[in-house]
Kinemage of the C-alpha trace (Angstrom):
@kinemage 1
@onewidth
@group {chain A} dominant
@subgroup {mainchain}
@vectorlist {calphas} color= white
{ca met a 1} P -6.466 5.353 9.266
{ca ile a 2} L -6.600 6.335 12.912
{ca val a 3} L -9.361 4.989 15.157
{ca arg a 4} L -9.378 5.732 18.876
{ca thr a 5} L -11.952 5.526 21.638
{ca ile a 6} L -12.343 7.823 24.603
{ca glu a 7} L -11.811 4.797 26.837
{ca glu a 8} L -8.380 4.231 25.257
{ca ile a 9} L -7.473 7.889 25.666
{ca asp a 10} L -8.547 7.859 29.327
{ca lys a 11} L -6.034 5.063 30.008
{ca ser a 12} L -3.158 6.932 28.342
{ca asp a 13} L -1.086 10.058 28.910
{ca ala a 14} L -3.232 11.756 26.248
{ca ala a 15} L -5.847 12.364 28.970
{ca val a 16} L -4.448 15.543 30.523
{ca lys a 17} L -5.942 16.516 33.880
{ca ala a 18} L -5.664 20.030 35.293
{ca pro a 19} L -7.382 21.721 38.256
{ca thr a 20} L -10.285 23.057 36.150
{ca phe a 21} L -10.554 20.580 33.275
{ca ile a 22} L -9.661 17.286 31.650
{ca ser a 23} L -8.522 17.367 28.028
{ca arg a 24} L -8.679 14.104 26.107
{ca arg a 25} L -6.291 14.660 23.231
{ca met a 26} L -7.606 12.388 20.492
{ca leu a 27} L -5.226 13.582 17.741
{ca leu a 28} L -1.848 15.284 18.203
{ca ala a 29} L 0.889 16.640 15.949
{ca lys a 30} L 2.577 13.218 15.785
{ca asp a 31} L -0.535 11.881 14.005
{ca gly a 32} L 0.299 14.039 10.967
{ca met a 33} L -3.176 15.468 10.385
{ca gly a 34} L -2.128 19.131 10.466
{ca phe a 35} L -4.368 19.862 13.482
{ca ser a 36} L -5.015 18.434 16.927
{ca phe a 37} L -8.446 17.292 18.116
{ca his a 38} L -9.527 17.326 21.768
{ca asp a 39} L -12.562 16.339 23.833
{ca thr a 40} L -12.356 18.717 26.804
{ca thr a 41} L -14.540 18.888 29.913
{ca leu a 42} L -14.423 21.900 32.219
{ca phe a 43} L -15.546 21.179 35.764
{ca ala a 44} L -18.738 22.817 37.082
{ca gly a 45} L -18.086 26.110 38.840
{ca ser a 46} L -14.578 26.493 37.445
{ca glu a 47} L -12.897 29.418 35.691
{ca thr a 48} L -10.014 28.906 33.266
{ca leu a 49} L -7.831 31.709 31.926
{ca ile a 50} L -6.733 31.003 28.344
{ca trp a 51} L -4.692 32.971 25.820
{ca tyr a 52} L -3.479 30.988 22.831
{ca lys a 53} L -0.858 33.404 21.485
{ca asn a 54} L 0.657 30.669 19.293
{ca his a 55} L -2.394 28.683 18.208
{ca leu a 56} L -5.783 29.133 16.590
{ca glu a 57} L -8.626 27.171 18.155
{ca ala a 58} L -12.171 26.277 17.126
{ca val a 59} L -14.513 24.982 19.821
{ca tyr a 60} L -17.937 23.308 19.611
{ca cys a 61} L -19.981 22.827 22.787
{ca ile a 62} L -21.741 19.463 23.091
{ca glu a 63} L -22.767 19.448 26.770
{ca gly a 64} L -23.396 21.832 29.654
{ca glu a 65} L -23.473 25.579 29.981
{ca gly a 66} L -20.872 28.239 30.463
{ca glu a 67} L -19.651 31.549 29.204
{ca leu a 68} L -16.659 33.002 27.422
{ca glu a 69} L -15.493 36.475 28.411
{ca val a 70} L -13.065 38.190 26.033
{ca leu a 71} L -10.427 39.949 28.130
{ca pro a 72} L -9.827 42.603 29.197
{ca asp a 73} L -13.062 44.423 28.297
{ca gly a 74} L -15.582 41.895 26.980
{ca pro a 75} L -17.893 41.046 25.460
{ca thr a 76} L -19.155 37.926 27.247
{ca tyr a 77} L -20.854 35.167 25.252
{ca pro a 78} L -23.133 32.431 26.607
{ca ile a 79} L -21.990 28.979 25.498
{ca arg a 80} L -24.360 25.996 25.389
{ca pro a 81} L -24.746 22.857 23.257
{ca gly a 82} L -24.739 23.748 19.575
{ca thr a 83} L -22.553 26.855 20.042
{ca met a 84} L -19.261 27.161 18.149
{ca tyr a 85} L -16.619 29.796 18.700
{ca ala a 86} L -13.314 30.322 16.919
{ca leu a 87} L -10.358 32.142 18.433
{ca asn a 88} L -9.120 33.420 15.095
{ca gly a 89} L -7.447 36.484 16.635
{ca asn a 90} L -5.599 34.778 19.522
{ca glu a 91} L -8.050 36.388 21.942
{ca lys a 92} L -7.266 36.233 25.663
{ca his a 93} L -10.361 34.928 27.420
{ca met a 94} L -11.873 33.459 30.570
{ca leu a 95} L -14.016 30.334 30.339
{ca arg a 96} L -16.541 29.890 33.133
{ca ala a 97} L -18.337 26.569 33.518
{ca lys a 98} L -21.772 26.972 35.078
{ca thr a 99} L -22.294 23.207 34.852
{ca gln a 100} L -20.026 20.424 33.681
{ca phe a 101} L -19.085 21.848 30.297
{ca arg a 102} L -17.914 19.561 27.457
{ca met a 103} L -16.434 20.836 24.215
{ca ile a 104} L -14.769 19.500 21.087
{ca cys a 105} L -11.669 21.558 20.248
{ca val a 106} L -9.404 21.763 17.199
{ca phe a 107} L -5.983 23.452 17.307
{ca asn a 108} L -3.762 24.754 14.521
{ca pro a 109} L -0.841 24.344 14.641
{ca pro a 110} L -1.494 21.008 16.321
{ca leu a 111} L -0.525 20.440 19.926
{ca thr a 112} L 2.196 17.883 20.637
{ca gly a 113} L 0.748 16.846 23.989
{ca gly a 114} L 3.552 18.494 25.961
{ca glu a 115} L 1.987 21.945 26.193
{ca val a 116} L 1.091 23.387 29.602
{ca his a 117} L -0.800 26.626 30.245
{ca asp a 118} L 1.542 29.217 31.734
{ca glu a 119} L 0.481 31.939 34.210
{ca glu a 120} L -1.151 33.906 31.342
{ca gly a 121} L -3.030 30.844 30.033
{ca val a 122} L -0.641 30.499 27.066
{ca tyr a 123} L 0.559 27.270 25.440
{ca pro a 124} L 4.112 27.474 24.079
{ca leu a 125} L 4.647 26.572 20.451
{ca leu a 126} L 6.257 23.122 20.582
{ca ile a 127} L 7.439 21.550 17.341
{ca asp a 128} L 8.906 18.077 16.885
{ca gln a 129} L 9.137 17.434 20.603
{ca pro a 130} L 7.968 14.224 22.250
{ca asp a 131} L 4.836 14.205 24.347
{ca ala a 132} L 5.345 15.186 27.950
{ca pro a 133} L 4.178 12.754 30.593
{ca ala a 134} L 0.632 13.508 31.663
{ca gln a 135} L 1.754 13.905 35.284
{ca ala a 136} L 4.034 16.833 34.408
{ca val a 137} L 1.234 18.497 32.480
{ca ala a 138} L -1.263 17.913 35.278
{ca glu a 139} L 1.101 19.297 37.918
{ca ala a 140} L 1.519 22.540 36.003
{ca gly a 141} L -2.217 22.732 35.304
{ca ala a 142} L -4.211 25.753 34.254
{ca gln a 143} L -4.723 28.995 36.136
{ca ala a 144} L -7.763 28.252 38.260
{ca thr a 145} L -10.160 29.976 40.585
{ca gln a 146} L -13.027 27.997 41.976
């Protein structure tokens, strides 16, 4: 059994800070669950370019308001508490946080903790690699415009 609190995560390198968000990675590949589980907060007024070419992601909004624009030509969806979206086609998208915007995210294949968004918003597919230090992840960050 695995039991973790957000307070424990915040004191560890599993709390990954980037210019536009903080991702609290509650479960990672090393936990052997077959998926990773994240509590992610996007900062108010931020925009984050994301394109998970190597992962599928399901997201459930629990706080705040924002929007998801599928790139390059739309559509744009409003996201608010109670909204779920699944990136089942590896869609490139822009997330815009109108307010502080908190979401629960599940990735398959699971993240290892060492992934960093590249200039296209892509996470590489890392398998059987140790977690990267949070500082290295934070320094690379996400593509951001504020």
